[in-house]
C-alpha positions in Angstrom: 2.9 -22.1 11.5 5.2 -21.8 14.4 5.7 -18.2 15.4 9.4 -17.3 16.0 8.7 -13.8 17.3 6.4 -12.2 19.8 6.0 -9.2 17.5 3.5 -10.0 14.7 1.3 -8.4 12.1 -2.2 -9.8 12.1 -4.3 -9.4 8.9 -8.0 -9.8 8.7 -8.7 -11.3 5.3 -12.4 -11.0 5.8 -12.1 -7.3 6.3 -10.1 -7.0 3.1 -12.8 -9.0 1.2 -15.6 -6.9 2.7 -13.7 -3.7 1.7 -13.4 -5.1 -1.9 -17.2 -5.7 -1.9 -17.8 -2.1 -0.8 -15.6 -0.8 -3.6 -17.4 -3.0 -6.1 -20.8 -1.6 -4.9 -19.4 1.9 -5.2 -18.2 1.6 -8.8 -20.8 -0.7 -10.2 -20.5 -3.8 -12.4 -19.1 -2.0 -15.5 -16.0 -0.8 -13.7 -13.0 -3.1 -13.0 -10.7 -3.0 -10.0 -6.9 -3.0 -10.4 -6.0 -3.9 -6.8 -2.8 -2.2 -5.8 -0.6 -4.4 -3.6 2.8 -2.8 -4.0 5.1 -2.3 -1.0 4.3 -5.8 0.1 0.6 -5.2 0.0 1.0 -1.9 2.0 2.7 -3.9 4.7 0.0 -6.5 4.9 1.9 -9.1 2.8 1.2 -9.2 -0.9 1.4 -13.0 -1.3 -0.8 -13.5 1.7 -3.6 -11.1 0.8 -3.7 -11.9 -3.0 -6.2 -14.8 -2.7 -8.7 -12.6 -1.0 -8.4 -10.0 -3.8 -8.6 -12.7 -6.5 -11.8 -14.1 -4.8 -13.3 -10.7 -5.0 -12.7 -10.4 -8.7 -9.7 -8.0 -8.9 -9.0 -7.6 -12.7 -5.3 -7.0 -11.9 -2.9 -7.3 -9.0 -0.8 -4.1 -9.4 2.7 -3.6 -8.0 5.4 -0.9 -8.5 8.5 -2.9 -9.5 9.6 -5.9 -11.4 10.9 -7.6 -8.3 7.4 -7.3 -6.7 5.9 -8.6 -9.9 8.2 -11.7 -10.1 7.5 -12.6 -6.5 3.7 -12.6 -7.2 4.2 -14.4 -10.5 6.0 -17.2 -8.7 3.1 -17.7 -6.4 0.3 -17.0 -8.9 1.3 -18.4 -12.2 -1.5 -17.2 -14.4 -3.2 -14.3 -12.7 -2.9 -10.8 -14.4 -0.1 -8.8 -12.8 0.6 -5.1 -13.6 3.7 -3.0 -13.0 2.7 0.6 -12.3 6.3 1.8 -12.4 9.3 1.9 -14.7 11.1 -1.3 -15.6 14.7 -0.7 -16.9 15.1 -1.6 -20.6 17.6 -4.4 -20.0 15.0 -6.2 -17.8 12.2 -6.1 -20.3 12.7 -9.8 -21.4 11.2 -10.7 -18.0 8.0 -8.9 -18.9 7.6 -11.1 -21.9 8.8 -14.4 -20.3 6.6 -14.0 -17.2 3.5 -12.6 -18.9 3.4 -9.4 -16.9 1.6 -6.3 -18.1 4.0 -3.3 -18.2 3.5 0.5 -18.0 5.0 2.1 -21.0 6.4 5.6 -20.6 8.2 6.3 -23.9 8.3 5.3 -27.5 11.9 4.2 -27.1 10.9 1.6 -24.5 7.8 0.5 -26.4 9.8 0.0 -29.6 12.4 -2.1 -27.7 9.7 -4.2 -26.1 8.0 -4.6 -29.4 11.3 -5.9 -31.0 12.0 -8.3 -28.1 8.4 -9.6 -28.3 8.7 -10.2 -32.1 11.9 -12.2 -31.5 10.1 -14.3 -28.8 7.0 -14.8 -30.9 4.8 -13.4 -28.1 2.6 -10.3 -27.7 2.8 -8.8 -24.2 0.2 -6.5 -22.9 1.0 -2.9 -22.0 -0.8 0.2 -20.7 0.3 3.6 -21.9 1.0 6.2 -19.1 -0.1 9.7 -20.0 1.4 12.7 -18.2 -1.5 15.0 -17.6 0.4 17.3 -15.3 1.7 15.2 -12.4 5.1 15.1 -14.2 6.3 11.9 -12.6 6.1 9.2 -15.3 4.4 9.3 -18.7 4.1 10.9 -22.1 2.1 14.0 -23.1 3.0 14.0 -26.8 0.0 12.6 -28.8 2.2 11.9 -31.8 4.6 9.8 -29.7 1.6 7.9 -28.2 0.1 7.3 -31.6 3.4 5.8 -32.9 3.3 3.3 -30.0 -0.3 2.4 -31.0 1.0 1.4 -34.5 3.5 -1.2 -33.2 2.5 -4.7 -34.1 4.0 -7.0 -31.5 2.6 -5.5 -28.3 -1.0 -5.3 -27.2 -2.0 -1.8 -26.1 -4.6 -3.0 -23.6 -5.0 0.2 -21.6 -4.2 3.8 -21.1 -4.0 5.7 -17.8 -2.9 8.7 -15.9 -2.6 9.9 -12.3 -4.1 12.9 -10.6 -2.0 15.3 -8.5 -5.1 15.8 -6.2 -4.4 19.5 -5.7 -8.1 20.6 -5.9 -11.2 19.9 -7.9 -10.2 22.5 -10.6 -6.8 20.9 -11.1 -8.3 17.4 -11.1 -10.8 18.4 -13.8 -8.0 20.0 -15.8 -6.0 16.8 -15.7 -9.0 14.6 -16.4 -10.0 16.6 -19.4 -6.5 16.5 -20.8 -6.6 12.7 -20.4 -9.9 12.5 -22.3 -8.5 14.7 -25.0 -5.5 12.4 -25.5 -7.7 9.3 -25.6 -10.0 11.0 -28.1 -7.1 11.9 -30.5 -5.7 8.4 -30.3 -9.1 6.7 -30.9 -9.6 9.0 -33.9 -6.4 7.5 -35.2 -7.7 4.0 -34.9 -6.5 3.1 -31.4 -8.7 1.2 -29.0 -8.3 0.5 -25.3 -9.9 -2.1 -23.2 -9.1 -0.3 -20.0 -9.0 3.5 -19.2 -8.1 4.6 -15.7 -7.1 7.6 -13.7 -8.7 7.2 -10.3 -6.8 6.1 -7.2 -8.4 5.4 -3.8 -9.1 9.1 -2.9 -10.5 10.1 -6.3 -12.5 6.9 -6.7 -14.6 7.8 -3.6 -14.7 11.6 -3.9 -15.1 11.9 -7.7 -17.2 9.2 -9.2 -17.0 10.8 -12.7 -13.4 9.7 -12.8 -14.2 6.0 -12.5 -14.0 5.5 -16.3 -14.0 1.6 -16.6 -11.2 0.8 -14.1 -10.0 2.2 -10.8 -6.8 1.6 -8.9 -7.5 1.4 -5.2 -4.8 0.7 -2.7 -5.5 2.2 0.7 -9.3 1.5 0.4 -8.5 -2.3 0.2 -6.8 -2.2 3.6 -9.5 0.0 5.3 -7.4 3.2 5.2 -9.8 6.1 4.7 -8.1 8.9 2.8 -11.1 10.4 1.1 -12.4 13.8 2.0 -16.0 14.4 0.7 -17.3 11.0 -0.2 -17.9 8.0 2.1 -17.3 4.3 2.1 -17.7 2.0 5.1 -14.3 0.3 5.5 -12.7 -2.0 8.0 -9.0 -1.6 9.0 -7.5 -5.0 8.2 -4.2 -4.7 10.1 -3.3 -5.1 13.8 0.3 -4.8 15.0 0.9 -6.8 18.2 3.7 -7.7 20.5 4.3 -9.0 24.1 6.2 -7.8 27.1 9.7 -9.1 27.2 10.8 -7.9 30.6 9.6 -5.7 33.5 11.9 -3.4 35.5 11.2 -1.6 38.8 13.2 1.6 38.6 13.9 4.4 41.1 13.1 8.1 40.9 15.7 9.8 38.9 16.8 6.7 37.0 17.2 7.1 33.2 15.8 4.9 30.5 17.3 4.1 27.1 19.9 6.0 25.1 21.2 9.3 26.5 18.8 9.0 29.4 16.4 11.3 27.5 13.7 10.1 29.8 14.1 10.0 33.6 11.7 8.7 36.1 10.0 11.4 38.2 9.1 8.8 40.8 9.6 5.1 41.4 8.2 3.5 38.3 7.5 0.2 36.7 8.5 -0.1 33.1 8.2 -2.8 30.4 10.5 -3.6 27.5 8.8 -4.6 24.3 10.5 -6.4 21.4 9.8 -4.0 18.5 11.6 -0.9 17.2 12.3 1.2 14.2 13.7 -1.7 12.3 10.2 -3.2 12.4 8.9 -0.1 10.8 7.8 1.8 13.9 8.4 5.6 13.5 11.3 6.6 15.6 9.9 10.1 15.9 7.0 8.8 18.0 9.3 9.0 21.1 7.3 10.9 23.7 4.1 10.7 21.6 3.5 7.0 20.9 1.8 4.4 23.2 0.7 0.8 23.2 -2.4 -0.7 24.7 -1.8 -3.2 27.5 -4.8 -4.6 29.4 -6.9 -1.9 27.6 -4.7 0.9 29.1 -2.6 3.3 27.1 1.0 2.9 28.1 3.2 5.7 26.8 6.5 4.9 25.1 9.4 6.3 27.1 13.0 7.0 26.1 14.5 6.7 22.7 12.9 4.1 20.5 15.6 1.5 19.7 16.2 -0.5 16.5 14.7 -3.6 18.0 13.1 -2.7 21.3 11.3 0.1 23.1 10.2 0.8 26.7 6.8 1.8 28.1 5.5 3.1 31.4 3.4 0.6 33.3 2.3 3.0 36.0 -1.4 2.6 35.2 -1.2 -1.2 34.7 0.0 -2.6 38.0 -1.2 -6.1 37.1 0.8 -6.3 33.9 3.3 -9.2 33.7 5.9 -10.5 31.3 4.4 -12.2 28.3 1.3 -10.0 28.3 0.0 -8.8 24.9 0.5 -5.2 23.8 -1.3 -3.7 20.8 1.0 -1.4 18.8 -1.6 -0.5 16.1 -5.2 -1.6 16.4 -8.5 -0.5 14.8 -9.2 2.2 17.3 -11.4 0.0 19.4 -10.7 -0.1 23.2 -8.5 3.0 22.8 -5.8 1.3 20.7 -3.9 3.5 18.3 -5.2 3.1 14.8 -3.2 3.8 11.6 -4.7 7.3 11.2 -3.6 8.4 14.6 -0.1 6.9 14.2 0.2 8.9 10.9 -0.9 12.2 12.5 1.5 11.7 15.5 4.4 10.8 13.1 3.7 13.7 10.8 3.1 11.5 7.7 0.2 9.7 5.9 -1.4 6.4 6.6 0.1 4.7 3.6 3.6 5.3 4.8 2.8 4.0 8.3 1.7 0.6 7.0 4.1 0.2 4.0 7.1 0.9 6.2 6.3 -2.1 8.5 9.2 -4.4 7.9 9.1 -8.0 6.7 10.6 -9.5 9.8 7.4 -9.5 12.0 5.6 -12.6 10.9 2.2 -12.1 9.2 -0.8 -14.0 10.6 -3.8 -14.2 8.3 -7.2 -14.6 9.9 -10.4 -15.7 8.1 -13.6 -17.2 9.4 
């Protein structure tokens, strides 16, 4: 593939596969993995990383929206795809036509899907979302859930919930509410192939929440969000660019919008072809840096939409075309995703998922 930009996202598929193996080892053979690849695979490229997840026996590829699901379905015609979020009622025919498993959050929606499925002579799979206290999506009324279980043209394959992750006491409270709902439904004759509540953090920190399926997202990409447990993971993403131009500026010269940075001495600076439209946090002005020739070069001035400037004072031998690491794995002093998140005042998932589509993705595998 010919690269049409110097700014690229490099993805190590071997790291993703190894992370999946570590997750499988953690949970054991009786627990399935619903691999979460929403938000374009957390910025890694959903279509590009899917084969690695399929090879490592992901039971489902999970996304947040119908648009994400349809993109995957076009590339992978038969593989199980799950929508974690809400699909508007008028778009439910796509669920049936494209054989996508849908989260169900109300009896009204379940009944409509059931009617549409009956007309189409098909039986789509669904998972029921139980609201155990997160209060985002889902149902808490057992009577409503039980009515859904009586519908005859949809397959109730699974049931799930989501932890608020406040503390262990609140986690246990939610988990026990979830178990109580399942128990009531099963007493009424319902059965579920999959029961799941654990995301990446809870899967590592609280093994008792594994049930028979977990929903890892960050773990797959080597992003460590757990607190008390441990899992050896490899960051899969590297964000790279190259120097576009070098300027020799005089003491007192300003750089960028509003001259918010001025040279305290004669300085050599480099312009790099990435900016906030590529997903780099604009609030890293004065805090961020890139790695050039294994030297940390601070970003100076306001970060532009498509470009930014760095101070080359400590890299006198740098030249135009030289590589710069925006995000690395922490080796050789490169900024990793965790540090970027701390400096930007956010979490690691946002840092990677906000990386735009316009930097080409390069997939590496031995």
